[in-house]
N, C-alpha and C positions, 0 to 999 in steps of 0.2 A: 291335716293332709298335705304333702306339700305340692306346690303346684309350678311349673317351670315359669309358667305367663303371671305370677303374681308374684316372684323373686325377684332379688336385683339384679339388675346391671352388670352388675361384675359378676354375677350365679352365673346368668348365661353368655357372658365374654370366655368363661373360665371355660366353660365347656366347649365351648367355637376354638382359644388356644388349644384345650388340649389333643381334638381331633387337627387343626393347623399346626402342632410341633408335631402328630405322628406325621403329616405328611410331610414337613421338615424335614424330620429323620430319614423320612426313604429319599427323596432328594436330592440331602447331603449326601446319602450313600450312591448314587449316581456321579454327584458330582468327584466325591471321590474317587468312585472308580475312573471317571473320565478322566480326572489328575493324575491318577496312578499310571492310565493307560498312556496318559501324555509324558510323564516321566519318564515313564520306561522307552516310547522312542526318544525322546529327546535325549535318552541317553547311550539308548542304539547309536542315533544321527551321528551322536559327537564323539561315540567310540570309532565308529566307521570315519568319520571327519580324522582324526588321531592317526589312525590305520593309513588313511590315505596318505598325510603330510608325511607321519614315521617313512612309510614306502617310498614318498620322493625324498625324503633325505636319505634315506640308507643307498640312492639308483646315484643321485647326485655326488653321495660319498664316493661313489665306484667309479664313479666316473672321471671323479677331480683325481683320484689315487691314479688311474691312466693315463688322462692326460698331464699329467705331475711330472710321471715316469718318462714318458715320451718325450716333452719339452724338457726335460732335464739331460738327456739323456744328446735331443737335439745342441744344447747351451754350455755343455761339458766338454762334445765333438770339436767346436768352435775355439773354446777357453785350449784345448790341446793343442787346436794346427796353431794360436797366437803365440803358444809356449813354443814349438814346435822351432815358428818363423822365429822369435828372440833370441832363441839359441843361437841359429844361423847368424844374425846379427853381433852376437857377442866374439866367434870364431871371426867376422873376418868376411865371412862370404856375401853377406848381402848387406844394405845400406837400410836403416830403420826405415827412412823412407818407402826402398820397396818393399819391406818386408811388412806395411802396416798395406800397400798397394795390394799385395798377394795373398793378405789377410781378408781385407775386405771383398777379392774376387773368389775368395774360399767362403766369404758369410752370404753373401749374395747367389750363389748357388746352390744353395740350401734348399728342399723344399719340405712345409711343413703343414701338411691339406691341401687345400683349395686356394685360400690365398693368403698363407700364413708367411710369416721371415724373417729372418734377425735382421735387427737392429745395433748398434750401438749408441751410447751417450759418455761424455768424460763427466766430471762430480759438478762441472759449473751446472752440468745439462744443457748441454751446446750438443747437439749429431753430429756424428762423426761417421756415419755409416748406415746408410739407409736405401733402399732398391728408388726412391723418390730421387734423384736428385737434386732438387731443388728443397729439400728440407737438408741436406747436408749443408754444416756452418748453421743453422739456425739456432736458435737459443729455446729451447724446448720447458725450458723452469717453472712457466708459466702454471703448466698443467700442473693439476692432483698426485695422478699415478705417475707419470715422470719427477715433484716434490718427490713418493715414495719412494720410486726407486735408486733416487739419490742419496737418500738415508738409509736403505738397505740394504744395497748395491747386490746382494744375494737372495736366492731363493725364490720361491714361487707366489704367487700375485696372482689378484684378479681385477677386472675394472669394466666400465659399461665404456664402448665407443660406436661415431656413428661416422662412416663415411659420408664425404660433400654430398654427394648425390643418394643418400640417402634419408628417411624420414623416420626414424625411428634408431634408440641406441640397440646395440647388440652388443652381450658380456665376451669377451675378449680375456685367455689365460695367456700369461708368459711367468719364462723361465730366468734367473737372469744370475750373472758369475760374473766375479769380478776379476779382468788383468790387472794387474794395482803396475808393472811397468810401464804400460802406457795409459794408463788411468783412461780406461775403455770397460762399460759394464755393457755385459755383451747378452741380450736379450733375444730369447726365441718366442716371439708372439704368434699368435692366434686366434680365430675365435672357435670358441666351444662348441660353438654348431658344427664345428667340420671334425668333428674327432668320433662321431656314433661306430663308424667303422672299429673302434680301439676295442668298443666295451663289449664285453664278451657273456650273456645272459647268465648262461653254466653257472659262474663264477658267482650269483646269487641268486640264484633263484629257489636251492633251497630253504638259506635264510628268506628269501624273498614272501611263498607259502606259511611260513613260520606266526608271519604277523597277520593271521586274518581274524575277524573280529566274528563274533557268536558262535556257533552249533554249525551252522551251516553256511559260514560267509567265508569267499573267500578272493585275492586280491588279482588284476589281468590289467597288462599295458598293450594300448594301443598304441602305435606310432601314426603320423599325421596322414601317410597312405591309406588307414583302415587296414592297416595286416596286425591280428593279434600275436602278438612275442611271445608275451607271457600267457600263459591260460591252463587252468586244468584240464579240460578236455580238447580247446578249440585252437590250440595254436596252430599259427602258422596261415590261418584263413582267413580270406579278406569279406568283407563285412555283405557282400554281395553275395554271397558263396553261400553265405547260409542255408538250410533248409526250410526257413520261416518269414517270411515276408517281416513279420511286428518284431521280432529279434533283430533283424537286419536295419530297421528303422532306430531300433533302440542305439545300435553299436554308430551310425549313421550320425546318432544326434550326442554322442561321448566324442567324438571326435573333432565334429562341426563346432561345438559348443567350449570344448577342451576344460573350463572347469565350473565347476556347480556342483548340482545333484538332482537327482528326479525320483520317484517313483515306477515300476513298470513292470509286467507280465514276461516271465523269464521258464525256460525249457531245457534243461540238462541234454544232451542225452542217454538217453537209453531212459528216459523218463516219459508219460504220459499227458499230464496235464501241466499248465500253464499256473506257475504260483508268482506271487507277489512280493517283488524285490525293490530293496530303496539302496539307490547306488551314491557314493559319492567320488569325485573324480577331480582332479590336477596335474594342468603340465607341466614339462619339464624344456621351456621352449629351445635350450641350446642340442639339446638332442631329437627336438620332433621328434617327442614322446610323451603320451595322457596314461599316467599313474589313475587306477580305480582299484575300489575293494567296495565289493558291497553286499546285504546280508539281504535274509525270507525273513519277511513280517513274521512267520511263524514261531518265529526263535524268541517272540516274546506275548505273543496274542494267544497258546493257548493258556496259560493261568488266568488271564482277564477273562475270557470268555463263560471259564469257571463261576469267578464272582460276576459277573454280568447276569448269568442265569438267574443266580441266587437273589440276585437283589430286583432283578425283573418279577420274579415270581412274589416276593415280597412286598413288590411295587403294588405289582394285582389286585392283591388280596385285600392291602389296604383304603385302595381307591374303592375296592366294591362294600367297602365295610360304611365306610365316611360320605358314600351319595348317599343314603336317607339322613345320615345325624345330620350333617349340613344342611338337606335340603327340611326337615325339623325346627332346629334352629334360626335357621334364615325364616321360616316364615311365622316366628315366633317377635322374633328382632321388627323384621321389614312391615309387617302389616297396621301396625300401629301409626310407623313413618307415614307409610302411604299415604292413610288417612289425616293425617298430619299435612303434607306438599298435597293432598287435594284442596284445605282446606285453606292453605296459604295460596295456591292459586286461584282461588274467590276471591279472596280480600285482594289480591292484586288487582281482579277482573273491578275491583270498585266496590263489594258486596262484604262492609265493615260489617254487618249483625251477623256474619259466619262465625257458632261457637264450635269449642269439643266435649264430645262427651269422654268421663275418667271413668275407663273400666279396667284398674288395676292403682296399686299405690307403691309401684315402682316407679323409676326414673322415667318411663313413657308417660307413667300417669302424671309427674309431676310438671312433665312437660305439656299438656295438656294445658294442665292449671295455669300453668305461667304464659299458655298461647292466650287464653281466652283473657288473664289480666292483661296482655301485650293488646288484643283486638280494643279491648274497652279503653285506653289508654288511647291508640292511635284513631278510632272514635271522634274522641276529644279533642285528640289535638286539627284533625280532619276540619273539624267545624271554627276551630280556633284558625286556622289557617286559612278556608275561606271570607272568613270574617277579616283578615289580615290584608290578603287578596282583593278584596271590594274595597277597603278602603286606598290601597296603593292605586286602583286605578282611577277613584276618584282623586287623592290626589295628581298624579300623573296626570291627569286632563287640567286641573288648576293649575299646574303647569307652564303646560303649553300655552293656556288660556293667556298667563303673566310672561310666557317669550312672546308670544303675538302681539301682547300689548306692549312690550319694549319696542321690538323691532318698530312698531307703528310710529310711539313716541320717537324713536330714533330719526326716522324718518320725518315724521312734523316739524321736530326739534332743528335738524340739520335743514330743513326748508326753510323756517322760518327764521332761524339766523345768519342765513345766505344774503336775503334781500337787505338786511341792514348792514351786514358783515360788506356787500358791495358798495353802498355808498356810504364807508367809512374808505372805503380802498378808493373809492375815486376822488372821494376829499381830499385824502394824502396826496396824492399823483397832481391833484390842483394845489395845493397848496406847495408842496417841494417845486413845482413850475414857476409858482408866483414869485417863493422867497428867492430862488435863484435868476430870475430875470427882473424882478423890480426890485426886492430888498437888496441885495446884497451887491447891483452894481454901481447902486450909491455912496456907497459906506467904502472910504477911503482907509488907504492903506496904515494909518494913524489913527483913523478912530476908535474911542475906546469900545463902545459897542460890538469891532468887529470879532474879539473872540466870544463873549456871548453867541455873536449870531450865527460863529461854525460849531461853536457846541449845540445850537438850537439847529443846525444843519444836521448832528451827525444824533441826534435822537429822532427826530424826525423820521430820518431814514429808517432808526431802529425798529422806532412805531409803526413805519410802513411793511418791514422784513415780519415783525411779529404779528401784522394783520395778513400777509401774504401766506406763514404758518397756519393762523389758525381757521385763512379760509379754505387752504389745502387739506387743514382735518375735517371741518363740515362737510367738503366735499368728498373725502374718502369716507368719513360713517353714511351721507347719503349713500355711494355709492354699494356698501359692506350691506347695508339694509334693503337697498332694493334687491339684491341678489342674493340674500336669504329670504328673503320676503316673494322668489322669483318674479318681481316686476320689473324688474332689466331689461329695458329696449334692445334689443340685438340687429344692425342694421348690417346683417354679411353683404357684400358686394365682390365679384372679384378686382380684386387687389394685386399689382406689380410688385414682386416680391425686390426688385430694386428700389421702387419712388417708396414702397413702405422703408427700407434704410436708409434713403438720402432724407427723409423728412425727418426721421429719430438721429440723425447725425449733425444734420443742421441743428435741430431744435439744442445737442448740448452742444454746439460751441462757445456757448458763454461759460459755460462754469469749463470747456476746455483752456478759454482766453483767460478764467482768472485763475487759473496756476498752469502756468508755463513749463515748470516740471512733468507734467503729464499728456501725455499726447496719443490722439484719437486714431486710431485706424478704423475702417473700413471693409471686409472683403466680402466681396460681392459672390454673387453664383456664375458660375464659369457657363451657364446659360440664358436666355429669357424664360421665367418661370412665374406661375400666379397662383394665388391662394384668394378661397374665399373665407371672407371673414371680416367684421367688425374695423374701419380702419381706426376710428378714433380708440377702440379698447388695445386693439393693439400696440396703438401709439404709446397708447398711456403704459402699457406692462413693459417696452421697451427703454422707456425714459426714464421709469422708477429706477428700473436695473440698472441702466448709466448712469441716472443720479448717486446712486449709493455707490455704482465704481469709483465715480469722481471723488464724492466725499472719503471712501474709505483710502485712496490710495493718494501715498503724500507724492513719490515719485515715480515715474515709469510710464505703463500705457494702459491704455483701456482697448479693447479690439471688439467693436460689433461685425460678426460673420455670420452668410446665411448660407446651409447645404444639404442637399438632396440627399435627403432619407427614407426609401423603400415607397409609399407611396405620400409622404409630408416632405416639408421644408424644416430644417432647423434651425433656429434661431438661439446665436449662442451672445453673451455679453463678457468677458473677459476679463480681469486686471491683476495688479501685479503690485496687489494693493497687504492692508494686514492680514486679511484670509479670515476663517473663520473655524473655531475649534470644531472637534469632532463631535462633541457634547450639543454642543448649537446648531448645529446643522441642519435638523431637524424645527426645533423651537423657534427658527428665524420665521417661521411661516405663519405663528400663531399671533390671534390679535393684542396687538396691542407691548406684543415683546420687541425688546433692545436690544442687538447682543452687544456685548461689555467688550472695550476695550484692553483684551488683556494684555499685551504689551506697552498702555497708557504711552503709545505714539502719537496720538488724536487730540486735541481738545474743541472739536466742530460740537456744532451741538445738530444733532443728528434729529430724525424726522417722528413722527408719532406712531411707531411701528403697524399700522394699518396696509403699508402700502405692499409687501410682498404677498401677503395674505388676501389682500384684493385681487395680486397679478394671479394668484396662484387658483384662484375659484374662476377667473378669466379663461386661462387656459385649461382648466377641467373642463367648462364650457363645450370645448373645442375636442372633447375627449383625451385628450391627455395631461401630461404632469409637466410643473416646472421644476426641477431637480438642480442641484449645487453639489461641484466635486468641487471642495476648498483644501490648502495647506495651508496651516496658519505660519505665519511669518510671510508666505512664498506667493499670494494676491487667492482669489475665488472664478467659480465659472459655474456663470447661470446656464441652465441651454429648457430650451419649449419647444415642441413640433405642433405645425398649422398644417392641416392637407390641404395637399393640391387640389385645385381649383377641378370638378372634372372641365371635360371638351365641354356638353352640350351648355357648360358655364362660362 
């Protein structure tokens, strides 16, 4: 007997996919319906847009013909006047200058619209006749429309022009005739917007309504004042005169926006109900007209409504049938998964003894078996991990003990080394003093022991230098071990910033004298200020930074400065030396790390690599960091901040 619970997952999924396919089919129908609706609507709107553009083009063409004829009549009348005056010149009745003067007066007396006029150019683009006397004799050939007039000499043209006090250009029209004897290009020119009165709506009314869209659509025209110039029902009315405020708002919006489209509700005269329409509208600026084309949505809505009803019924039936099927299939699949999820949750809480029962031989039954195997291995891994953690904790304790022993050893060794080193350095001082005061004076200039004595003095000086260096290393190791062990003694007290700078500067005079090419500059605070810190520790930081600055600077300057920053004082040691590469700017604070001389400019022996590490730890004790800014080849600047002493301190 076939049981869906014992079947393979693929069988269950097949049933689920069959139901999903049915739903997808219905959803696809809805999507197709929506796409068809969108397509029909877009086609209708595109047709409206094309119709509106065609209407505007037709109106503009009609206006162009009217303007062309009018301008041509004016221009040819001026040409006839020039010919008549030239014939009088040929008969000897007038001089050519008198004839041109009379022609100029006759041309300028012509009235074209409100601002139109007649002007004349010669073939070089020089203005010979113009209402503005300041333009007569001016070369106008630099303007594009003048160059076109020179090239054509006759005919009709339009161009954009802006008067000096206007903010935007307007369309102008001009008709040209050429009077060759005087080399005059006679042009009658005016703005196109001034020829509205020449347009007779009745000339194109019939053709206008032939350009309609849809079964019920029609075009119409408003002027900028809000009057309907062309409309199948409401011609001549202002939008304030409509019997419906809603219709008045629609008309007012079209006149206000001039270009665009929107949906609205409209009722023609004789109709009782409002219907949804869409309108596209574009303006003709030169005529102050807005041409619009509209259509009712019902032209494409009726077939879509029938399709929508059929698909909605099919969708409703499918949903009702699929609900019980979906619940049944979902229960078969999700019930074992829920049990598996519960067991995983118990395992996540630490109960690794949880196991699942295998109720079937399908994929979910196999998954239960895999889960049980997984839990057995996880139990074994958990036990191994606990053993590993215990081992690591033991090792960690041993390492901590070793680290403490190392620190104690360093502290003890450094302390034990300091006593004999102090004696060695003291005896070296005594040997140098005795050698210079008692032995060298008794040697004459020709004494053969003089050379050996001088070599012995050099060797003694080298031993002294290395002993001092070893002493500094021991002191650094002792300070480092104390800081790491937390046994460093801090004797904080109130210190004058100026005294801290002065003490550090005085201690650095010797290295400054050793290299006269490097100058030491001190920039104190502009006002007296005090900090609370360990005087010797702050001095140790500044001396270490100044020593490094002198070591790494062949020539230039080293600057020691202090400045108030918020609630602290920022100390800075800057040099113009070899600088530090970007990848080394953090490593120089590591223990025993010494920066490399990438430019190979220095042959000096540098320190032990502990100074900057100790300096950073001292600064960090006061809650701040020792930072460095450096550019390779240009110098370095080390900065740290110490809190200002409080008033009670």
